Each structure stands twice: as C-alpha cells, then as structure tokens.
C-alpha positions as CSV (number, residue, x, y, z in Angstrom):
1,M,1.9,-9.8,4.1
2,K,4.7,-7.9,3.6
3,K,5.3,-5.6,6.6
4,R,6.1,-1.8,5.6
5,S,8.9,-0.1,6.7
6,D,9.0,2.2,9.4
7,N,10.4,4.9,6.7
8,S,7.9,4.4,4.7
9,P,5.1,7.3,4.1
10,P,2.3,7.3,6.0
11,R,-1.4,6.2,4.8
12,E,-3.9,8.7,4.8
13,V,-6.8,7.2,6.7
14,T,-9.6,5.4,5.2
15,S,-12.7,4.4,5.6
16,N,-16.4,3.0,5.0
17,Q,-17.6,6.3,6.9
18,S,-18.0,9.2,5.2
19,D,-19.8,11.8,7.8
20,L,-20.2,11.5,11.2
21,H,-21.3,8.1,12.8
22,P,-25.0,7.7,12.5
23,N,-24.9,6.7,15.8
24,L,-22.8,8.9,17.6
25,A,-25.4,10.9,19.3
26,T,-27.3,7.6,20.7
27,T,-24.0,6.0,22.2
28,V,-22.2,9.4,23.7
29,N,-25.7,10.1,25.7
30,K,-26.3,6.5,26.6
31,H,-22.5,6.4,28.3
32,L,-23.2,10.0,29.7
33,R,-26.2,8.1,31.5
34,H,-24.7,4.6,32.6
35,R,-21.5,4.4,34.9
36,F,-18.6,2.2,33.2
37,Q,-18.5,-0.9,35.7
38,K,-16.2,-2.6,34.3
39,P,-13.8,-4.6,36.8
40,Y,-9.9,-2.6,37.0
41,A,-7.4,-4.6,35.7
42,D,-4.7,-5.3,38.6
43,H,-1.8,-3.6,36.3
44,N,-3.8,-0.7,36.1
45,I,-4.4,-0.6,39.5
46,E,-0.3,-0.9,40.1
47,A,0.7,2.3,37.5
48,F,-2.0,4.2,39.1
49,K,-0.8,3.9,43.1
50,Q,2.9,4.4,41.1
51,A,1.2,7.5,39.8
52,C,0.2,9.0,43.4
53,A,3.4,8.1,45.2
54,W,5.0,10.1,42.8
55,L,2.6,13.0,42.6
56,A,2.8,12.9,46.4
57,E,6.3,14.2,46.4
58,R,5.5,16.8,43.6
59,P,2.6,19.2,44.1
60,S,2.0,20.7,40.5
61,P,-0.8,21.0,38.4
62,I,-1.1,18.0,36.6
63,I,-0.9,17.2,32.8
64,L,-2.0,13.8,31.4
65,D,-0.6,12.6,28.2
66,S,-2.7,10.1,27.1
67,F,-1.5,7.0,24.0
68,C,1.9,8.6,24.8
69,G,3.7,6.4,22.5
70,T,7.3,6.2,23.3
71,G,6.9,9.4,25.3
72,E,8.4,11.9,23.3
73,S,5.5,13.9,23.7
74,S,5.2,13.5,27.5
75,R,8.9,14.9,27.4
76,Q,8.5,17.9,25.2
77,L,5.2,18.8,27.3
78,A,7.3,18.5,30.5
79,R,9.9,21.2,29.0
80,Q,7.5,23.1,27.5
81,F,5.6,23.6,31.0
82,P,8.2,23.4,33.9
83,S,5.8,24.2,36.7
84,A,3.7,21.3,36.1
85,V,4.1,17.6,36.3
86,V,3.4,15.4,33.2
87,I,2.1,11.8,33.1
88,G,2.3,10.2,30.0
89,V,0.3,6.7,29.9
90,D,0.4,3.8,27.2
91,K,-0.6,0.3,27.0
92,S,2.4,-0.9,25.3
93,A,5.3,-2.1,27.1
94,A,7.6,-2.4,23.9
95,R,6.5,1.8,23.0
96,L,7.8,3.1,26.2
97,Q,10.9,0.7,26.4
98,R,11.8,2.9,23.1
99,H,11.6,6.1,25.4
100,Q,15.2,8.1,24.8
101,A,15.9,11.6,26.6
102,Q,17.4,13.4,24.0
103,G,20.5,15.4,24.7
104,D,21.9,16.5,28.0
105,E,19.2,18.5,29.6
106,I,17.6,16.9,32.6
107,V,13.7,16.8,32.3
108,D,12.7,15.1,35.7
109,N,8.9,16.8,35.9
110,Y,7.4,13.5,33.8
111,L,6.7,9.9,34.4
112,L,5.8,7.2,32.2
113,L,3.4,4.1,32.9
114,R,2.1,1.3,31.4
115,A,-1.7,1.3,31.8
116,D,-5.0,1.1,29.6
117,V,-6.9,4.5,30.1
118,D,-10.0,2.6,30.3
119,D,-9.2,2.1,33.8
120,F,-6.3,4.6,34.5
121,W,-9.0,7.4,33.3
122,R,-11.9,5.9,36.1
123,L,-9.4,5.6,38.7
124,A,-7.9,9.1,38.4
125,A,-11.5,10.7,38.4
126,E,-12.8,8.3,41.6
127,A,-9.8,10.3,43.6
128,N,-10.9,13.2,42.1
129,W,-7.9,14.5,40.1
130,R,-8.5,17.6,38.1
131,L,-6.1,17.8,35.3
132,Q,-4.3,21.1,34.2
133,Q,-4.6,20.0,31.0
134,H,-5.1,16.6,28.8
135,Y,-3.7,15.5,25.8
136,L,-5.0,12.7,23.3
137,L,-2.1,13.0,20.3
138,Y,-3.2,10.4,17.3
139,P,-5.0,7.8,19.0
140,N,-5.8,4.9,17.1
141,P,-8.3,5.9,14.3
142,W,-10.1,3.0,14.3
143,P,-11.8,3.9,11.1
144,K,-14.4,1.3,10.5
145,S,-17.9,2.4,11.2
146,A,-18.1,-0.6,13.2
147,Q,-15.6,0.2,15.3
148,L,-17.2,3.3,17.0
149,Q,-16.8,2.0,20.5
150,Y,-13.3,2.0,20.3
151,R,-12.8,5.7,19.5
152,V,-12.5,7.8,22.6
153,H,-15.8,9.8,22.2
154,G,-17.7,6.6,21.6
155,S,-16.6,4.6,24.5
156,A,-17.7,3.8,28.0
157,V,-14.7,5.6,29.3
158,F,-15.5,9.1,27.5
159,P,-17.8,10.4,30.6
160,A,-14.4,9.9,32.8
161,L,-12.7,11.8,30.5
162,L,-15.0,14.6,31.1
163,Q,-14.7,14.2,35.2
164,L,-11.1,14.6,35.3
165,G,-11.6,18.2,33.6
166,G,-8.8,20.7,32.3
167,S,-7.9,22.2,28.8
168,V,-8.4,18.9,26.8
169,T,-6.8,18.7,23.4
170,L,-7.3,16.0,20.9
171,R,-5.3,15.9,17.5
172,S,-5.6,13.5,14.7
173,N,-4.7,13.2,10.6
174,W,-8.3,11.9,10.6
175,K,-11.0,14.8,10.1
176,L,-13.6,12.6,11.1
177,Y,-12.5,11.5,14.0
178,V,-11.8,15.5,15.5
179,E,-15.0,16.4,14.2
180,E,-17.1,13.6,16.1
181,F,-14.9,14.2,19.2
182,A,-16.1,18.0,19.1
183,T,-19.6,16.5,18.7
184,A,-19.5,14.1,21.6
185,L,-18.3,17.6,23.7
186,T,-21.2,19.3,22.5
187,L,-23.6,16.7,23.3
188,A,-22.0,16.5,26.9
189,G,-22.7,20.8,27.0
190,Y,-19.2,22.4,26.2
191,K,-18.5,24.2,23.3
192,A,-15.9,22.7,20.8
193,L,-14.5,22.8,17.3
194,A,-12.6,20.8,15.0
195,R,-9.8,23.1,13.4
196,P,-7.3,22.5,11.2
197,Y,-3.9,22.3,13.0
198,L,-0.3,23.4,11.8
199,P,2.8,22.6,14.3
200,E,5.6,25.0,14.8
201,K,7.3,21.7,16.1
202,T,6.2,18.4,16.1
203,I,6.0,16.6,19.2
204,T,5.1,13.3,18.4
205,A,6.7,10.9,16.3
206,F,3.0,10.5,14.2
207,E,2.7,14.0,13.9
208,R,6.2,14.7,12.6
209,K,5.6,11.6,9.8
210,Y,1.8,13.1,8.7
211,H,3.2,16.7,8.9
212,L,6.5,15.7,6.6
213,A,4.1,13.9,4.3
214,E,2.1,17.1,3.9
215,Q,-1.2,15.3,5.7
216,A,-3.7,17.8,6.7
217,L,-3.8,17.6,10.4
218,W,-6.5,18.6,12.9
219,E,-7.0,19.5,16.7
220,C,-9.9,20.1,19.0
221,R,-9.4,22.0,22.3
222,C,-11.9,22.0,24.9
223,A,-11.9,23.8,28.4
224,I,-13.6,21.3,30.5
225,N,-15.3,22.7,33.8
226,S,-14.9,19.2,35.8
227,G,-17.6,20.8,38.3
228,S,-20.2,21.3,36.0
C-alpha cells in the first residue's frame, strides 16, 4: 500500500458507528466501579520519577499535555501559561524526537516524556497530583465500533483522569468522540458538553492540518473537582 504524503489533505474520520456506542454507559460505569490493576511498565515508572524530580525544583501549578506528539502543543501551552509548568507525555519516542524549539525565545517551563498514559495517569493519581489543567488534543479516535476500549472514555484508565482533576480539555475532528467523552464525564457526575471549536491559533500539527482542510473541530471542556 502506498504511504500517504505528509502534505496530503487529512482524511475525515470514517466509522461503522453512527451514534453513541451502545455499550458506552455500561463500560464507563464498570470502570468507575473497578480499579485498574494492570502492572506498571518499568519505563513508565522511570519517566514518572523523572517528572517528579523535575517538579520538585519547580513548585508551580501543573498542566498535563497527554498524547503530546512532537511536543509542539506543550511548548505553546508553556508560553501561554508562564506561571505554570507543562508536562507533555507521548508513547512514541520517534514523535518526541521531532520536537523543535522554534525561534530564539527560551521556554524552560515544560518537560517532554516518553510514557504510556495508562501508567502515567495512575502513577500521578496515586502520588496525589492535582492538575490545574489537562489537555487531550486529537487523540487517536479508534473509530471502529469494536475499539471503544481504546478511546480515553472507554478505557479502564478513565477513572485516573478524573482523580487528577483540573480543567480538562479534549479536542478532536470526530464529533462523536467528543460527544462520547462528554457523556462519560456526565455519567461520572460532571457537567460536560461537546461544542464546535474554531482555533484562533492552532497549537498542534493535527489541529493545523484539520483547520486548513476546513474540517469541523470539536471540543469538550470540563472542570473536574478531584475531591468529589
């Protein structure tokens, strides 16, 4: 199969699922009732230790940028919120190695780590991290109906996201993904809605490509009180 060029127009998400997943509520409620007990991978433990050591020297509000890709969004968020510290997490070393610090401006309040959020979120929750903000920008949509468990809201790690608290922002070019995420938050007792999102300034490569291709973008923002 011919590989698509990086400059080719992004495809819109196609799925065999046309509405909220019929098992969404059952799946979310099951994960809310049962603790995820998968053993931690060593490289994720080491990444978390690195994060803790870095944070120990920077007593500032924490912004977590999950699925940060090349870390462009992490750098942009660090510039936008200079009084906070930003930790970008992505499972791909190849993507993180493509990170570029653009321009001559020194931005030193962000850290990029290779780790799986399945472990990183749980380790952070167990360490009683309380986030100021949590960004989930354009995660893999896993659009097939059979892939619900791979979506953030259908995953067994979803309760850890709730424990971390903060103002959570999820964006996607697949409306249904954002609607399911908002529904999962509602099932967990929070107020959340999917809304159209029009960026004034794009902060990820995916966001830029989708926006330039005039694809509709969607966002869910929710203030999570981790003590509830």
